[in-house]
N, CA, C and O atoms as a Tripos MOL2 file, in Angstrom:
@<TRIPOS>MOLECULE
protein
  276   275    69     0     0
PROTEIN
NO_CHARGES

@<TRIPOS>ATOM
      1 N           1.5220   -9.0840  -38.1290 N.3       1 ASP1
      2 CA          1.7540   -7.7440  -37.6410 C.3       1 ASP1
      3 C           0.4840   -6.8990  -37.6830 C.2       1 ASP1
      4 O           0.3010   -6.0060  -36.8550 O.2       1 ASP1
      5 N          -0.3730   -7.1740  -38.6280 N.am      2 TYR2
      6 CA         -1.5530   -6.3390  -38.8030 C.3       2 TYR2
      7 C          -2.8170   -7.1430  -38.5680 C.2       2 TYR2
      8 O          -2.8280   -8.3710  -38.6550 O.2       2 TYR2
      9 N          -3.8700   -6.4230  -38.2700 N.am      3 PHE3
     10 CA         -5.1470   -7.0600  -37.9750 C.3       3 PHE3
     11 C          -6.0920   -6.9040  -39.1540 C.2       3 PHE3
     12 O          -6.0090   -5.9280  -39.9000 O.2       3 PHE3
     13 N          -6.9820   -7.8580  -39.3200 N.am      4 ASP4
     14 CA         -7.9190   -7.8080  -40.4310 C.3       4 ASP4
     15 C          -9.1820   -7.0330  -40.0470 C.2       4 ASP4
     16 O          -9.2970   -6.5140  -38.9360 O.2       4 ASP4
     17 N         -10.1120   -6.9670  -40.9790 N.am      5 PHE5
     18 CA        -11.3180   -6.1640  -40.7910 C.3       5 PHE5
     19 C         -12.1680   -6.6570  -39.6220 C.2       5 PHE5
     20 O         -12.7080   -5.8470  -38.8690 O.2       5 PHE5
     21 N         -12.2930   -7.9680  -39.4640 N.am      6 GLU6
     22 CA        -13.0980   -8.5070  -38.3570 C.3       6 GLU6
     23 C         -12.5230   -8.0950  -37.0080 C.2       6 GLU6
     24 O         -13.2650   -7.7540  -36.0870 O.2       6 GLU6
     25 N         -11.2080   -8.1300  -36.8960 N.am      7 GLU7
     26 CA        -10.5720   -7.7150  -35.6460 C.3       7 GLU7
     27 C         -10.7310   -6.2130  -35.4310 C.2       7 GLU7
     28 O         -10.8850   -5.7610  -34.2970 O.2       7 GLU7
     29 N         -10.6950   -5.4430  -36.5110 N.am      8 PHE8
     30 CA        -10.9300   -4.0060  -36.4270 C.3       8 PHE8
     31 C         -12.3210   -3.7330  -35.8650 C.2       8 PHE8
     32 O         -12.4890   -2.8690  -35.0050 O.2       8 PHE8
     33 N         -13.3120   -4.4690  -36.3500 N.am      9 ILE9
     34 CA        -14.6850   -4.3020  -35.8620 C.3       9 ILE9
     35 C         -14.7730   -4.6680  -34.3820 C.2       9 ILE9
     36 O         -15.4440   -3.9830  -33.6100 O.2       9 ILE9
     37 N         -14.1020   -5.7330  -33.9900 N.am     10 SER10
     38 CA        -14.2060   -6.1930  -32.6040 C.3      10 SER10
     39 C         -13.6100   -5.2050  -31.6080 C.2      10 SER10
     40 O         -14.0700   -5.1410  -30.4680 O.2      10 SER10
     41 N         -12.6040   -4.4360  -32.0020 N.am     11 VAL11
     42 CA        -12.0080   -3.4680  -31.0780 C.3      11 VAL11
     43 C         -12.5860   -2.0690  -31.2480 C.2      11 VAL11
     44 O         -12.3060   -1.1790  -30.4460 O.2      11 VAL11
     45 N         -13.3860   -1.8730  -32.2830 N.am     12 SER12
     46 CA        -13.9950   -0.5670  -32.5100 C.3      12 SER12
     47 C         -15.0830   -0.3280  -31.4720 C.2      12 SER12
     48 O         -15.9470   -1.1790  -31.2590 O.2      12 SER12
     49 N         -15.0360    0.8150  -30.8400 N.am     13 LYS13
     50 CA        -16.0180    1.1420  -29.8080 C.3      13 LYS13
     51 C         -17.2540    1.8250  -30.3990 C.2      13 LYS13
     52 O         -18.1880    2.1690  -29.6740 O.2      13 LYS13
     53 N         -17.2510    2.0150  -31.7050 N.am     14 LYS14
     54 CA        -18.3570    2.7040  -32.3600 C.3      14 LYS14
     55 C         -19.3890    1.6970  -32.8410 C.2      14 LYS14
     56 O         -19.0470    0.6670  -33.4210 O.2      14 LYS14
     57 N         -20.6400    2.0030  -32.5950 N.am     15 ASN15
     58 CA        -21.7350    1.1590  -33.0580 C.3      15 ASN15
     59 C         -22.2770    1.7670  -34.3480 C.2      15 ASN15
     60 O         -23.2970    2.4560  -34.3430 O.2      15 ASN15
     61 N         -21.5830    1.5030  -35.4450 N.am     16 LEU16
     62 CA        -21.9200    2.0960  -36.7330 C.3      16 LEU16
     63 C         -22.3360    1.0210  -37.7300 C.2      16 LEU16
     64 O         -22.0180   -0.1550  -37.5550 O.2      16 LEU16
     65 N         -23.0500    1.4340  -38.7790 N.am     17 PRO17
     66 CA        -23.3730    0.4760  -39.8460 C.3      17 PRO17
     67 C         -22.0890   -0.0560  -40.4920 C.2      17 PRO17
     68 O         -21.0420    0.5900  -40.4470 O.2      17 PRO17
     69 N         -22.1880   -1.2220  -41.0810 N.am     18 ILE18
     70 CA        -21.0150   -1.8890  -41.6500 C.3      18 ILE18
     71 C         -20.3420   -1.0440  -42.7290 C.2      18 ILE18
     72 O         -19.1160   -1.0620  -42.8450 O.2      18 ILE18
     73 N         -21.1200   -0.3040  -43.5190 N.am     19 ASN19
     74 CA        -20.5350    0.5380  -44.5690 C.3      19 ASN19
     75 C         -19.6260    1.6070  -43.9780 C.2      19 ASN19
     76 O         -18.5590    1.8880  -44.5230 O.2      19 ASN19
     77 N         -20.0440    2.2000  -42.8700 N.am     20 ASN20
     78 CA        -19.2210    3.2140  -42.2130 C.3      20 ASN20
     79 C         -17.9580    2.5970  -41.6230 C.2      20 ASN20
     80 O         -16.8840    3.1960  -41.6780 O.2      20 ASN20
     81 N         -18.0880    1.3970  -41.0590 N.am     21 LEU21
     82 CA        -16.9200    0.7240  -40.4910 C.3      21 LEU21
     83 C         -15.9010    0.3690  -41.5690 C.2      21 LEU21
     84 O         -14.6950    0.4380  -41.3350 O.2      21 LEU21
     85 N         -16.3880   -0.0120  -42.7510 N.am     22 VAL22
     86 CA        -15.4650   -0.2910  -43.8580 C.3      22 VAL22
     87 C         -14.6820    0.9700  -44.2000 C.2      22 VAL22
     88 O         -13.4690    0.9140  -44.4040 O.2      22 VAL22
     89 N         -15.3700    2.1020  -44.2620 N.am     23 GLY23
     90 CA        -14.7010    3.3690  -44.5480 C.3      23 GLY23
     91 C         -13.6590    3.7190  -43.5020 C.2      23 GLY23
     92 O         -12.5530    4.1390  -43.8410 O.2      23 GLY23
     93 N         -14.0050    3.5490  -42.2320 N.am     24 LEU24
     94 CA        -13.0460    3.8290  -41.1600 C.3      24 LEU24
     95 C         -11.8420    2.9010  -41.2380 C.2      24 LEU24
     96 O         -10.7070    3.3170  -41.0080 O.2      24 LEU24
     97 N         -12.1030    1.6440  -41.5630 N.am     25 PHE25
     98 CA        -11.0160    0.6710  -41.6880 C.3      25 PHE25
     99 C         -10.0610    1.0830  -42.8100 C.2      25 PHE25
    100 O          -8.8420    1.0130  -42.6540 O.2      25 PHE25
    101 N         -10.6200    1.5070  -43.9270 N.am     26 LEU26
    102 CA         -9.7830    1.9180  -45.0520 C.3      26 LEU26
    103 C          -9.0270    3.2100  -44.7530 C.2      26 LEU26
    104 O          -7.9020    3.3880  -45.2210 O.2      26 LEU26
    105 N          -9.6280    4.1100  -43.9830 N.am     27 GLN27
    106 CA         -8.9650    5.3680  -43.6320 C.3      27 GLN27
    107 C          -7.8310    5.1670  -42.6430 C.2      27 GLN27
    108 O          -6.7430    5.7140  -42.8200 O.2      27 GLN27
    109 N          -8.0810    4.3910  -41.6090 N.am     28 SER28
    110 CA         -7.0890    4.2790  -40.5370 C.3      28 SER28
    111 C          -6.0710    3.1830  -40.7830 C.2      28 SER28
    112 O          -5.0290    3.1590  -40.1290 O.2      28 SER28
    113 N          -6.3380    2.2940  -41.6890 N.am     29 GLY29
    114 CA         -5.3860    1.2360  -41.9950 C.3      29 GLY29
    115 C          -5.5170    0.0600  -41.0580 C.2      29 GLY29
    116 O          -6.2970    0.0770  -40.1060 O.2      29 GLY29
    117 N          -4.7360   -0.9610  -41.3500 N.am     30 ARG30
    118 CA         -4.8350   -2.2080  -40.6110 C.3      30 ARG30
    119 C          -4.0690   -2.1970  -39.3060 C.2      30 ARG30
    120 O          -4.2300   -3.1150  -38.5020 O.2      30 ARG30
    121 N          -3.2510   -1.2050  -39.0690 N.am     31 SER31
    122 CA         -2.3990   -1.2350  -37.8770 C.3      31 SER31
    123 C          -2.9900   -0.4650  -36.6990 C.2      31 SER31
    124 O          -2.3160   -0.3020  -35.6830 O.2      31 SER31
    125 N          -4.2240    0.0100  -36.8060 N.am     32 LYS32
    126 CA         -4.8180    0.8370  -35.7550 C.3      32 LYS32
    127 C          -4.7980    0.1460  -34.3950 C.2      32 LYS32
    128 O          -4.4280    0.7610  -33.3950 O.2      32 LYS32
    129 N          -5.1890   -1.1080  -34.3510 N.am     33 PHE33
    130 CA         -5.2510   -1.8220  -33.0750 C.3      33 PHE33
    131 C          -3.8660   -1.9490  -32.4530 C.2      33 PHE33
    132 O          -3.7000   -1.7150  -31.2560 O.2      33 PHE33
    133 N          -2.8980   -2.3090  -33.2370 N.am     34 GLY34
    134 CA         -1.5390   -2.4850  -32.7310 C.3      34 GLY34
    135 C          -0.9370   -1.2030  -32.1820 C.2      34 GLY34
    136 O          -0.2090   -1.2370  -31.1900 O.2      34 GLY34
    137 N          -1.2300   -0.0750  -32.8130 N.am     35 GLU35
    138 CA         -0.6900    1.2030  -32.3660 C.3      35 GLU35
    139 C          -1.3210    1.6550  -31.0600 C.2      35 GLU35
    140 O          -0.6530    2.2770  -30.2340 O.2      35 GLU35
    141 N          -2.5810    1.3550  -30.8640 N.am     36 LYS36
    142 CA         -3.2980    1.8670  -29.7000 C.3      36 LYS36
    143 C          -3.2860    0.9100  -28.5160 C.2      36 LYS36
    144 O          -3.7210    1.2800  -27.4250 O.2      36 LYS36
    145 N          -2.8050   -0.2930  -28.7040 N.am     37 ASN37
    146 CA         -2.8750   -1.2630  -27.6250 C.3      37 ASN37
    147 C          -1.6880   -1.1210  -26.6850 C.2      37 ASN37
    148 O          -0.7040   -1.8520  -26.7880 O.2      37 ASN37
    149 N          -1.7970   -0.1850  -25.7860 N.am     38 ILE38
    150 CA         -0.7390    0.1080  -24.8260 C.3      38 ILE38
    151 C          -0.7010   -0.9610  -23.7410 C.2      38 ILE38
    152 O           0.3620   -1.2500  -23.1910 O.2      38 ILE38
    153 N          -1.8430   -1.5420  -23.4350 N.am     39 LEU39
    154 CA         -1.9180   -2.5540  -22.3820 C.3      39 LEU39
    155 C          -0.9950   -3.7400  -22.6650 C.2      39 LEU39
    156 O          -0.2900   -4.2050  -21.7700 O.2      39 LEU39
    157 N          -0.9990   -4.2270  -23.8990 N.am     40 LEU40
    158 CA         -0.1040   -5.3350  -24.2450 C.3      40 LEU40
    159 C           1.3570   -4.9410  -24.0680 C.2      40 LEU40
    160 O           2.1600   -5.7120  -23.5430 O.2      40 LEU40
    161 N           1.6890   -3.7410  -24.5090 N.am     41 ARG41
    162 CA          3.0820   -3.2930  -24.4080 C.3      41 ARG41
    163 C           3.5160   -3.0800  -22.9720 C.2      41 ARG41
    164 O           4.6940   -3.2390  -22.6520 O.2      41 ARG41
    165 N           2.5840   -2.7250  -22.1040 N.am     42 GLN42
    166 CA          2.9150   -2.5360  -20.6920 C.3      42 GLN42
    167 C           3.0070   -3.8720  -19.9580 C.2      42 GLN42
    168 O           3.7320   -3.9910  -18.9700 O.2      42 GLN42
    169 N           2.2810   -4.8660  -20.4360 N.am     43 SER43
    170 CA          2.2080   -6.1480  -19.7390 C.3      43 SER43
    171 C           3.2890   -7.1410  -20.1470 C.2      43 SER43
    172 O           3.6420   -8.0270  -19.3690 O.2      43 SER43
    173 N           3.8210   -7.0000  -21.3700 N.am     44 PHE44
    174 CA          4.7770   -7.9750  -21.8870 C.3      44 PHE44
    175 C           6.0430   -7.2820  -22.3790 C.2      44 PHE44
    176 O           6.0190   -6.1250  -22.7990 O.2      44 PHE44
    177 N           7.1460   -8.0200  -22.3160 N.am     45 THR45
    178 CA          8.3960   -7.5120  -22.8830 C.3      45 THR45
    179 C           8.3340   -7.6650  -24.4010 C.2      45 THR45
    180 O           7.4370   -8.3210  -24.9310 O.2      45 THR45
    181 N           9.2860   -7.0600  -25.0890 N.am     46 LEU46
    182 CA          9.3320   -7.1740  -26.5430 C.3      46 LEU46
    183 C           9.4860   -8.6280  -26.9860 C.2      46 LEU46
    184 O           8.8560   -9.0620  -27.9500 O.2      46 LEU46
    185 N          10.3230   -9.3700  -26.2770 N.am     47 LEU47
    186 CA         10.5270  -10.7820  -26.6130 C.3      47 LEU47
    187 C           9.2380  -11.5760  -26.4240 C.2      47 LEU47
    188 O           8.8890  -12.4050  -27.2650 O.2      47 LEU47
    189 N           8.5320  -11.3250  -25.3250 N.am     48 GLU48
    190 CA          7.2700  -12.0280  -25.0790 C.3      48 GLU48
    191 C           6.2370  -11.6940  -26.1530 C.2      48 GLU48
    192 O           5.4840  -12.5700  -26.5780 O.2      48 GLU48
    193 N           6.1940  -10.4430  -26.5920 N.am     49 LEU49
    194 CA          5.2650  -10.0590  -27.6570 C.3      49 LEU49
    195 C           5.6090  -10.7540  -28.9680 C.2      49 LEU49
    196 O           4.7170  -11.1770  -29.7020 O.2      49 LEU49
    197 N           6.8950  -10.8710  -29.2610 N.am     50 GLU50
    198 CA          7.3100  -11.5720  -30.4790 C.3      50 GLU50
    199 C           6.9150  -13.0450  -30.4180 C.2      50 GLU50
    200 O           6.4790  -13.6150  -31.4180 O.2      50 GLU50
    201 N           7.0650  -13.6570  -29.2520 N.am     51 ILE51
    202 CA          6.6690  -15.0630  -29.0830 C.3      51 ILE51
    203 C           5.1580  -15.2100  -29.2540 C.2      51 ILE51
    204 O           4.6970  -16.1320  -29.9270 O.2      51 ILE51
    205 N           4.3870  -14.3100  -28.6490 N.am     52 LEU52
    206 CA          2.9270  -14.3540  -28.7980 C.3      52 LEU52
    207 C           2.5120  -14.1600  -30.2500 C.2      52 LEU52
    208 O           1.5940  -14.8240  -30.7320 O.2      52 LEU52
    209 N           3.1880  -13.2480  -30.9460 N.am     53 LYS53
    210 CA          2.9000  -13.0060  -32.3530 C.3      53 LYS53
    211 C           3.1700  -14.2570  -33.1860 C.2      53 LYS53
    212 O           2.3790  -14.6240  -34.0550 O.2      53 LYS53
    213 N           4.3020  -14.9040  -32.9030 N.am     54 TYR54
    214 CA          4.6640  -16.1260  -33.6250 C.3      54 TYR54
    215 C           3.6230  -17.2190  -33.3800 C.2      54 TYR54
    216 O           3.1980  -17.9060  -34.3090 O.2      54 TYR54
    217 N           3.2260  -17.3680  -32.1320 N.am     55 LEU55
    218 CA          2.2270  -18.3840  -31.7980 C.3      55 LEU55
    219 C           0.8900  -18.0840  -32.4650 C.2      55 LEU55
    220 O           0.2260  -18.9920  -32.9650 O.2      55 LEU55
    221 N           0.4940  -16.8140  -32.4750 N.am     56 ALA56
    222 CA         -0.7740  -16.4340  -33.0980 C.3      56 ALA56
    223 C          -0.7600  -16.7100  -34.5970 C.2      56 ALA56
    224 O          -1.7600  -17.1510  -35.1620 O.2      56 ALA56
    225 N           0.3780  -16.4480  -35.2390 N.am     57 LEU57
    226 CA          0.4800  -16.6940  -36.6770 C.3      57 LEU57
    227 C           0.4630  -18.1780  -37.0140 C.2      57 LEU57
    228 O           0.1080  -18.5600  -38.1290 O.2      57 LEU57
    229 N           0.8440  -19.0130  -36.0560 N.am     58 ASN58
    230 CA          0.9320  -20.4510  -36.3060 C.3      58 ASN58
    231 C          -0.1510  -21.2550  -35.6000 C.2      58 ASN58
    232 O          -0.0110  -22.4670  -35.4380 O.2      58 ASN58
    233 N          -1.2230  -20.6040  -35.1810 N.am     59 LEU59
    234 CA         -2.3280  -21.3270  -34.5550 C.3      59 LEU59
    235 C          -2.8780  -22.3610  -35.5190 C.2      59 LEU59
    236 O          -3.0360  -22.0880  -36.7090 O.2      59 LEU59
    237 N          -3.1640  -23.5230  -35.0180 N.am     60 GLY60
    238 CA         -3.7230  -24.5700  -35.8500 C.3      60 GLY60
    239 C          -2.6850  -25.4550  -36.5100 C.2      60 GLY60
    240 O          -3.0310  -26.4760  -37.1040 O.2      60 GLY60
    241 N          -1.4250  -25.0820  -36.4160 N.am     61 GLN61
    242 CA         -0.3620  -25.9110  -36.9830 C.3      61 GLN61
    243 C           0.3010  -26.7000  -35.8720 C.2      61 GLN61
    244 O           0.4320  -26.2220  -34.7450 O.2      61 GLN61
    245 N           0.7120  -27.8940  -36.1950 N.am     62 GLN62
    246 CA          1.4220  -28.6970  -35.2070 C.3      62 GLN62
    247 C           2.9010  -28.3440  -35.2730 C.2      62 GLN62
    248 O           3.5540  -28.5420  -36.2970 O.2      62 GLN62
    249 N           3.4190  -27.8190  -34.1660 N.am     63 ILE63
    250 CA          4.8430  -27.5090  -34.0840 C.3      63 ILE63
    251 C           5.3670  -28.0400  -32.7600 C.2      63 ILE63
    252 O           4.6250  -28.1620  -31.7850 O.2      63 ILE63
    253 N           6.6330  -28.3480  -32.7410 N.am     64 SER64
    254 CA          7.2180  -28.8470  -31.5010 C.3      64 SER64
    255 C           7.7930  -27.6820  -30.7090 C.2      64 SER64
    256 O           8.0700  -26.6180  -31.2630 O.2      64 SER64
    257 N           7.9670  -27.8900  -29.4250 N.am     65 ILE65
    258 CA          8.5380  -26.8610  -28.5590 C.3      65 ILE65
    259 C           9.9220  -26.4560  -29.0460 C.2      65 ILE65
    260 O          10.2900  -25.2850  -28.9500 O.2      65 ILE65
    261 N          10.6880  -27.3970  -29.5630 N.am     66 SER66
    262 CA         12.0410  -27.0770  -30.0220 C.3      66 SER66
    263 C          12.0340  -26.1160  -31.2070 C.2      66 SER66
    264 O          12.9960  -25.3700  -31.3910 O.2      66 SER66
    265 N          10.9740  -26.1140  -32.0150 N.am     67 LYS67
    266 CA         10.8820  -25.1730  -33.1350 C.3      67 LYS67
    267 C          10.6200  -23.7480  -32.6510 C.2      67 LYS67
    268 O          10.9990  -22.7900  -33.3240 O.2      67 LYS67
    269 N           9.9830  -23.6010  -31.5060 N.am     68 ILE68
    270 CA          9.7040  -22.2660  -30.9710 C.3      68 ILE68
    271 C          10.9930  -21.5930  -30.5460 C.2      68 ILE68
    272 O          11.1790  -20.3950  -30.7540 O.2      68 ILE68
    273 N          11.8940  -22.3840  -29.9400 N.am     69 PHE69
    274 CA         13.1560  -21.8290  -29.4670 C.3      69 PHE69
    275 C          14.1890  -22.1030  -30.4990 C.2      69 PHE69
    276 O          15.3490  -21.7280  -30.3260 O.2      69 PHE69
@<TRIPOS>BOND
     1     1     2 1
     2     2     3 1
     3     3     4 2
     4     3     5 am
     5     5     6 1
     6     6     7 1
     7     7     8 2
     8     7     9 am
     9     9    10 1
    10    10    11 1
    11    11    12 2
    12    11    13 am
    13    13    14 1
    14    14    15 1
    15    15    16 2
    16    15    17 am
    17    17    18 1
    18    18    19 1
    19    19    20 2
    20    19    21 am
    21    21    22 1
    22    22    23 1
    23    23    24 2
    24    23    25 am
    25    25    26 1
    26    26    27 1
    27    27    28 2
    28    27    29 am
    29    29    30 1
    30    30    31 1
    31    31    32 2
    32    31    33 am
    33    33    34 1
    34    34    35 1
    35    35    36 2
    36    35    37 am
    37    37    38 1
    38    38    39 1
    39    39    40 2
    40    39    41 am
    41    41    42 1
    42    42    43 1
    43    43    44 2
    44    43    45 am
    45    45    46 1
    46    46    47 1
    47    47    48 2
    48    47    49 am
    49    49    50 1
    50    50    51 1
    51    51    52 2
    52    51    53 am
    53    53    54 1
    54    54    55 1
    55    55    56 2
    56    55    57 am
    57    57    58 1
    58    58    59 1
    59    59    60 2
    60    59    61 am
    61    61    62 1
    62    62    63 1
    63    63    64 2
    64    63    65 am
    65    65    66 1
    66    66    67 1
    67    67    68 2
    68    67    69 am
    69    69    70 1
    70    70    71 1
    71    71    72 2
    72    71    73 am
    73    73    74 1
    74    74    75 1
    75    75    76 2
    76    75    77 am
    77    77    78 1
    78    78    79 1
    79    79    80 2
    80    79    81 am
    81    81    82 1
    82    82    83 1
    83    83    84 2
    84    83    85 am
    85    85    86 1
    86    86    87 1
    87    87    88 2
    88    87    89 am
    89    89    90 1
    90    90    91 1
    91    91    92 2
    92    91    93 am
    93    93    94 1
    94    94    95 1
    95    95    96 2
    96    95    97 am
    97    97    98 1
    98    98    99 1
    99    99   100 2
   100    99   101 am
   101   101   102 1
   102   102   103 1
   103   103   104 2
   104   103   105 am
   105   105   106 1
   106   106   107 1
   107   107   108 2
   108   107   109 am
   109   109   110 1
   110   110   111 1
   111   111   112 2
   112   111   113 am
   113   113   114 1
   114   114   115 1
   115   115   116 2
   116   115   117 am
   117   117   118 1
   118   118   119 1
   119   119   120 2
   120   119   121 am
   121   121   122 1
   122   122   123 1
   123   123   124 2
   124   123   125 am
   125   125   126 1
   126   126   127 1
   127   127   128 2
   128   127   129 am
   129   129   130 1
   130   130   131 1
   131   131   132 2
   132   131   133 am
   133   133   134 1
   134   134   135 1
   135   135   136 2
   136   135   137 am
   137   137   138 1
   138   138   139 1
   139   139   140 2
   140   139   141 am
   141   141   142 1
   142   142   143 1
   143   143   144 2
   144   143   145 am
   145   145   146 1
   146   146   147 1
   147   147   148 2
   148   147   149 am
   149   149   150 1
   150   150   151 1
   151   151   152 2
   152   151   153 am
   153   153   154 1
   154   154   155 1
   155   155   156 2
   156   155   157 am
   157   157   158 1
   158   158   159 1
   159   159   160 2
   160   159   161 am
   161   161   162 1
   162   162   163 1
   163   163   164 2
   164   163   165 am
   165   165   166 1
   166   166   167 1
   167   167   168 2
   168   167   169 am
   169   169   170 1
   170   170   171 1
   171   171   172 2
   172   171   173 am
   173   173   174 1
   174   174   175 1
   175   175   176 2
   176   175   177 am
   177   177   178 1
   178   178   179 1
   179   179   180 2
   180   179   181 am
   181   181   182 1
   182   182   183 1
   183   183   184 2
   184   183   185 am
   185   185   186 1
   186   186   187 1
   187   187   188 2
   188   187   189 am
   189   189   190 1
   190   190   191 1
   191   191   192 2
   192   191   193 am
   193   193   194 1
   194   194   195 1
   195   195   196 2
   196   195   197 am
   197   197   198 1
   198   198   199 1
   199   199   200 2
   200   199   201 am
   201   201   202 1
   202   202   203 1
   203   203   204 2
   204   203   205 am
   205   205   206 1
   206   206   207 1
   207   207   208 2
   208   207   209 am
   209   209   210 1
   210   210   211 1
   211   211   212 2
   212   211   213 am
   213   213   214 1
   214   214   215 1
   215   215   216 2
   216   215   217 am
   217   217   218 1
   218   218   219 1
   219   219   220 2
   220   219   221 am
   221   221   222 1
   222   222   223 1
   223   223   224 2
   224   223   225 am
   225   225   226 1
   226   226   227 1
   227   227   228 2
   228   227   229 am
   229   229   230 1
   230   230   231 1
   231   231   232 2
   232   231   233 am
   233   233   234 1
   234   234   235 1
   235   235   236 2
   236   235   237 am
   237   237   238 1
   238   238   239 1
   239   239   240 2
   240   239   241 am
   241   241   242 1
   242   242   243 1
   243   243   244 2
   244   243   245 am
   245   245   246 1
   246   246   247 1
   247   247   248 2
   248   247   249 am
   249   249   250 1
   250   250   251 1
   251   251   252 2
   252   251   253 am
   253   253   254 1
   254   254   255 1
   255   255   256 2
   256   255   257 am
   257   257   258 1
   258   258   259 1
   259   259   260 2
   260   259   261 am
   261   261   262 1
   262   262   263 1
   263   263   264 2
   264   263   265 am
   265   265   266 1
   266   266   267 1
   267   267   268 2
   268   267   269 am
   269   269   270 1
   270   270   271 1
   271   271   272 2
   272   271   273 am
   273   273   274 1
   274   274   275 1
   275   275   276 2
@<TRIPOS>SUBSTRUCTURE
     1 ASP1         2 RESIDUE 1 A ASP
     2 TYR2         6 RESIDUE 1 A TYR
     3 PHE3        10 RESIDUE 1 A PHE
     4 ASP4        14 RESIDUE 1 A ASP
     5 PHE5        18 RESIDUE 1 A PHE
     6 GLU6        22 RESIDUE 1 A GLU
     7 GLU7        26 RESIDUE 1 A GLU
     8 PHE8        30 RESIDUE 1 A PHE
     9 ILE9        34 RESIDUE 1 A ILE
    10 SER10       38 RESIDUE 1 A SER
    11 VAL11       42 RESIDUE 1 A VAL
    12 SER12       46 RESIDUE 1 A SER
    13 LYS13       50 RESIDUE 1 A LYS
    14 LYS14       54 RESIDUE 1 A LYS
    15 ASN15       58 RESIDUE 1 A ASN
    16 LEU16       62 RESIDUE 1 A LEU
    17 PRO17       66 RESIDUE 1 A PRO
    18 ILE18       70 RESIDUE 1 A ILE
    19 ASN19       74 RESIDUE 1 A ASN
    20 ASN20       78 RESIDUE 1 A ASN
    21 LEU21       82 RESIDUE 1 A LEU
    22 VAL22       86 RESIDUE 1 A VAL
    23 GLY23       90 RESIDUE 1 A GLY
    24 LEU24       94 RESIDUE 1 A LEU
    25 PHE25       98 RESIDUE 1 A PHE
    26 LEU26      102 RESIDUE 1 A LEU
    27 GLN27      106 RESIDUE 1 A GLN
    28 SER28      110 RESIDUE 1 A SER
    29 GLY29      114 RESIDUE 1 A GLY
    30 ARG30      118 RESIDUE 1 A ARG
    31 SER31      122 RESIDUE 1 A SER
    32 LYS32      126 RESIDUE 1 A LYS
    33 PHE33      130 RESIDUE 1 A PHE
    34 GLY34      134 RESIDUE 1 A GLY
    35 GLU35      138 RESIDUE 1 A GLU
    36 LYS36      142 RESIDUE 1 A LYS
    37 ASN37      146 RESIDUE 1 A ASN
    38 ILE38      150 RESIDUE 1 A ILE
    39 LEU39      154 RESIDUE 1 A LEU
    40 LEU40      158 RESIDUE 1 A LEU
    41 ARG41      162 RESIDUE 1 A ARG
    42 GLN42      166 RESIDUE 1 A GLN
    43 SER43      170 RESIDUE 1 A SER
    44 PHE44      174 RESIDUE 1 A PHE
    45 THR45      178 RESIDUE 1 A THR
    46 LEU46      182 RESIDUE 1 A LEU
    47 LEU47      186 RESIDUE 1 A LEU
    48 GLU48      190 RESIDUE 1 A GLU
    49 LEU49      194 RESIDUE 1 A LEU
    50 GLU50      198 RESIDUE 1 A GLU
    51 ILE51      202 RESIDUE 1 A ILE
    52 LEU52      206 RESIDUE 1 A LEU
    53 LYS53      210 RESIDUE 1 A LYS
    54 TYR54      214 RESIDUE 1 A TYR
    55 LEU55      218 RESIDUE 1 A LEU
    56 ALA56      222 RESIDUE 1 A ALA
    57 LEU57      226 RESIDUE 1 A LEU
    58 ASN58      230 RESIDUE 1 A ASN
    59 LEU59      234 RESIDUE 1 A LEU
    60 GLY60      238 RESIDUE 1 A GLY
    61 GLN61      242 RESIDUE 1 A GLN
    62 GLN62      246 RESIDUE 1 A GLN
    63 ILE63      250 RESIDUE 1 A ILE
    64 SER64      254 RESIDUE 1 A SER
    65 ILE65      258 RESIDUE 1 A ILE
    66 SER66      262 RESIDUE 1 A SER
    67 LYS67      266 RESIDUE 1 A LYS
    68 ILE68      270 RESIDUE 1 A ILE
    69 PHE69      274 RESIDUE 1 A PHE
């Protein structure tokens, strides 16, 4: 559900020193990207987003198609 610090840096449009980015990350919390990403919400249904979230959480694991459904 939440993004880590590296992902926060990748979506941050500010070119700041790492110390400042750590402060911003701690101030705004880990959910900043998810709250502001309107494009994903406009492009996918809630069910599709849940499926994408599940797949992202299980990247690198071997799962069968039947486990997804």
